[in-house]
LOTOR-662645 format. One record per residue (C-alpha): residue number from 1; residue in one letter; x, y, z. Coordinates in steps of 0.02 Angstrom, whole numbers. Example, Ala and Ser with C-alpha at 12.3 -4.5 7.8 and 13.67 -1.06 7.14 Angstrom:
<sites>
- 1/a/615/-225/390 .
- 2/s/684/-53/357 .
</sites>
This chain:
<sites>
- 1/m/2929/54/-2101 .
- 2/s/2841/169/-2224 .
- 3/l/2657/153/-2267 .
- 4/d/2699/101/-2445 .
- 5/h/2818/-33/-2380 .
- 6/m/2685/-98/-2260 .
- 7/k/2558/-110/-2402 .
- 8/s/2679/-200/-2516 .
- 9/v/2728/-342/-2398 .
- 10/d/2719/-511/-2487 .
- 11/i/2631/-629/-2366 .
- 12/r/2712/-778/-2451 .
- 13/t/2878/-722/-2376 .
- 14/v/2815/-674/-2203 .
- 15/k/2862/-782/-2054 .
- 16/p/2712/-805/-1937 .
- 17/e/2816/-760/-1785 .
- 18/d/2862/-593/-1865 .
- 19/v/2683/-525/-1873 .
- 20/a/2559/-484/-1735 .
- 21/d/2415/-601/-1696 .
- 22/i/2262/-490/-1687 .
- 23/q/2180/-614/-1569 .
- 24/q/2307/-555/-1439 .
- 25/i/2269/-369/-1461 .
- 26/k/2174/-290/-1318 .
- 27/i/2108/-112/-1332 .
- 28/d/2023/-13/-1193 .
- 29/a/1844/24/-1247 .
- 30/a/1847/184/-1144 .
- 31/l/1967/264/-1269 .
- 32/t/1906/381/-1405 .
- 33/q/1893/313/-1583 .
- 34/q/2055/402/-1630 .
- 35/e/2146/335/-1476 .
- 36/m/2081/160/-1513 .
- 37/r/2148/169/-1691 .
- 38/k/2318/229/-1630 .
- 39/e/2324/90/-1501 .
- 40/f/2278/-41/-1631 .
- 41/i/2417/22/-1747 .
- 42/r/2540/23/-1602 .
- 43/q/2499/-157/-1557 .
- 44/v/2480/-231/-1732 .
- 45/g/2630/-144/-1808 .
- 46/n/2578/-168/-1989 .
- 47/p/2389/-149/-2014 .
- 48/y/2408/-222/-2189 .
- 49/c/2488/-386/-2135 .
- 50/f/2449/-482/-1975 .
- 51/r/2397/-653/-1911 .
- 52/v/2234/-725/-1850 .
- 53/g/2297/-876/-1756 .
- 54/k/2406/-971/-1880 .
- 55/v/2336/-885/-2035 .
- 56/i/2430/-737/-2108 .
- 57/v/2313/-604/-2177 .
- 58/k/2349/-464/-2300 .
- 59/a/2219/-326/-2285 .
- 60/a/2171/-190/-2406 .
- 61/y/2071/-39/-2356 .
- 62/s/1957/53/-2476 .
- 63/g/1955/220/-2387 .
- 64/d/1774/252/-2436 .
- 65/g/1709/253/-2258 .
- 66/v/1610/91/-2273 .
- 67/s/1638/-24/-2124 .
- 68/l/1689/-206/-2134 .
- 69/n/1520/-255/-2062 .
- 70/e/1431/-159/-2199 .
- 71/r/1539/-241/-2334 .
- 72/f/1507/-413/-2259 .
- 73/e/1320/-380/-2256 .
- 74/e/1328/-329/-2440 .
- 75/l/1420/-491/-2479 .
- 76/l/1290/-597/-2389 .
- 77/l/1146/-509/-2475 .
- 78/s/1225/-534/-2646 .
- 79/v/1235/-724/-2630 .
</sites>
């Protein structure tokens, strides 16, 4: 599956059993950051569409280097 195809998946048509549940993903903390990313991609399949339990999630990545934690902190501070 190409990167563009992974990004364009319509979550309204995704069957829960067809996407990885990230709660089941286990990654060895002894790996390097790059190895950890590769292992995550290997296990999740599509990093743009996955499950958290029964909830299907479609993710978008900004590519600006800001972490999810930093974005979440910004969100909390803006409320």
